[in-house]
C-alpha positions, 0 to 999 in steps of 0.5 A, spaced: 009 719 768 008 713 764 007 706 768 014 704 770 017 697 772 022 698 779 027 692 780 030 692 787 038 691 788 038 688 795 045 690 798 043 692 805 045 699 806 047 700 799 041 698 796 038 701 790 032 701 785 032 700 777 027 704 774 025 702 767 020 705 762 018 710 757 019 717 757 023 717 763 028 722 761 022 727 760 020 726 768 027 725 770 027 731 775 021 729 778 024 722 779 031 725 782 027 730 787 023 724 790 028 719 790 034 723 792 032 730 794 034 737 792 041 737 791 046 740 786 047 736 780 053 735 775 051 732 769 056 728 766 055 726 758 059 725 752 058 729 745 054 724 741 049 723 747 048 731 749 046 732 742 040 727 742 038 727 750 041 733 754 036 738 752 031 733 755 034 732 761 036 739 762 029 741 761 026 736 766 031 738 771 029 746 770 022 744 771 023 741 778 028 747 780 034 743 781 041 746 780 045 743 775 052 744 771 054 740 765 061 736 764 061 733 757 067 728 755 069 726 748 065 720 745 068 713 745 072 708 749 078 712 749 075 717 754 076 711 759 083 714 761 087 717 766 087 723 762 080 724 762 079 722 769 083 727 771 080 732 767 073 730 769 075 731 776 078 738 775 071 740 773 068 737 779 072 741 783 071 747 778 063 747 779 064 746 787 060 740 787 060 738 795 059 731 798 052 732 798 052 733 791 050 728 786 053 726 779 048 724 773 052 719 768 048 720 762 050 716 756 053 709 755 058 704 758 064 709 757 060 715 761 057 710 766 064 707 768 068 714 768 063 718 772 062 712 777 069 712 778 070 719 779 064 719 783 067 714 788 074 717 789 072 725 789 072 727 796 072 720 798 065 719 795 059 722 792 053 719 790 051 718 783 046 715 779 046 712 772 042 714 766 044 709 761 042 711 753 045 704 750 042 698 750 048 695 753 049 700 758 042 699 760 042 691 761 049 691 764 054 696 766 049 701 769 047 695 774 052 692 779 057 698 781 063 696 777 066 703 775 073 704 772 078 706 766 082 702 761 090 702 761 095 700 755 095 693 759 088 692 758 080 694 759 078 696 766 084 694 770 083 701 774 077 702 778 072 700 784 066 697 786 061 703 787 054 702 787 049 708 784 044 711 788 039 710 783 038 707 775 034 710 771 032 706 764 028 710 758 027 705 753 025 710 748 032 712 747 034 706 744 030 708 738 036 713 736 041 708 736 044 705 730 042 697 729 050 696 730 049 699 737 043 695 738 046 688 736 052 690 741 047 690 747 043 684 745 049 680 746 049 682 753 042 680 753 043 673 750 049 672 755 044 672 761 040 666 758 046 662 757 049 663 763 043 662 768 036 662 764 034 657 759 027 659 758 029 666 757 034 664 751 028 660 749 024 667 749 029 670 745 030 665 740 022 667 738 022 674 740 030 677 739 028 680 732 022 684 735 027 687 741 032 689 735 027 692 730 024 696 735 018 693 739 017 697 745 014 691 749 019 686 747 024 691 749 021 692 756 021 685 757 028 683 755 031 689 759 027 688 765 029 680 765 036 682 764 036 687 770 033 682 774 038 677 773 044 681 774 040 684 780 039 677 783 047 675 782 050 682 784 045 681 791 048 675 792 055 676 790 057 684 790 064 684 789 065 678 785 068 673 790 064 667 787 057 667 782 058 674 780 064 672 775 059 668 771 057 675 768 064 675 765 061 669 760 065 671 754 069 677 757 076 673 758 076 672 750 072 679 749 077 683 753 083 680 749 079 682 742 078 689 745 085 690 747 088 688 741 083 692 737 086 698 741 079 701 743 079 705 737 072 704 735 073 698 730 070 693 735 064 695 740 064 692 746 058 688 745 061 685 739 067 683 742 063 679 748 059 676 742 065 673 739 067 671 746 061 667 747 062 663 741 069 662 743 067 660 750 062 655 747 067 652 742 072 651 748 066 648 752 065 643 747 073 642 746 073 640 753 067 635 753 062 639 757 058 642 751 054 638 746 054 640 738 046 641 739 047 646 744 053 650 740 049 650 734 043 652 737 046 658 740 050 660 733 044 659 729 041 664 733 047 669 733 047 668 725 039 669 725 040 676 729 046 678 725 051 678 731 058 676 729 061 669 730 068 669 728 074 675 728 074 675 721 068 679 720 072 685 720 078 683 715 084 686 718 082 682 724 084 676 720 092 678 721 091 678 728 096 673 732 094 668 737 100 669 742 098 677 742 091 675 744 093 670 749 098 675 752 092 680 753 088 674 756 094 673 761 093 680 764 086 680 765 084 682 772 080 675 772 087 671 772 088 668 779 094 665 781 097 666 774 092 662 771 086 664 766 079 663 768 074 662 764 066 661 764 064 655 760 057 652 759 055 645 760 048 646 757 044 653 755 042 656 762 048 652 766 055 655 767 061 654 771 067 657 772 074 654 771 081 655 771 083 648 769 084 650 761 090 648 757 093 654 753 094 650 747 086 649 747 085 656 748 090 657 742 086 652 738 080 656 739 083 663 737 086 660 731 079 658 728 076 664 730 081 668 726 081 664 720 073 664 720 072 657 722 068 657 729 
């Protein structure tokens, strides 16, 4: 097995480790056997990921003489639904996975969220491991125990906090991703620098293009640094009672954009987050917290690497209605006592949570994004 980095997530009796390295899928059977023992495994994946990586995982499990079954769900955000959840649970019971079984979520954020939520509620809890295959899932959704599905009212409104037993990140799988998917994940990487780690953002300004172009060393550094930051925050605030909410930077706007796009694949989660980050930073400036130089610096970096700035980067979004977007935001799960909550910046690396925002200020930012004027 190649050299790997191990990042602990310290949560008492729910603690686990994140393994980051190349060729992790080739040796995944050995890793699971060492960390989780000899158990029956149900691999949950989607059709696209299966075509690339399922055989590699299956071959490794066979070499380690691990018993397994496979459940394949349709690709795309639409699989985070009640219908698909019920279908997946039916497959759990069909293969007679017991409480001592293990669910292996092989895929991006959709597969991880869906399989993790199913693991949380099946038989009142079955152990699962995250094996993320997109950059976004590797640096964000696979770590921290948030699982769930969407409803017609919004994203991730039904779910639970349920920590995995292990996270296995193979940086080599990123070579199979298209540039758009890599950029979507990169938005979440930048987020960590903006909310908590200015020196990391400065490193990204220099090395971001290397992360996106396939430099294995740069990718490893970016992923490890992102996971360390998230692990630290989650370890201090597992259930988002305080500081963990900072990880939602850009997401109050972003989730509204995704809901208006109807989760149909036209707008990727990471793209929505990128747009949300720009909107939140402009709101920070409007409220007098952030200066123009800091805002321009981040916007310049987004443009350099190719991240979207305004909603009109997709033509049909230019027709969106501000009131409809605000309505989505009012139904966001982060709303408290009827007030929308936002993560704003005072400067790069210095973020904070506030509900003291007037709706007309939010509407102004949304209008500018729709018109392409942020």
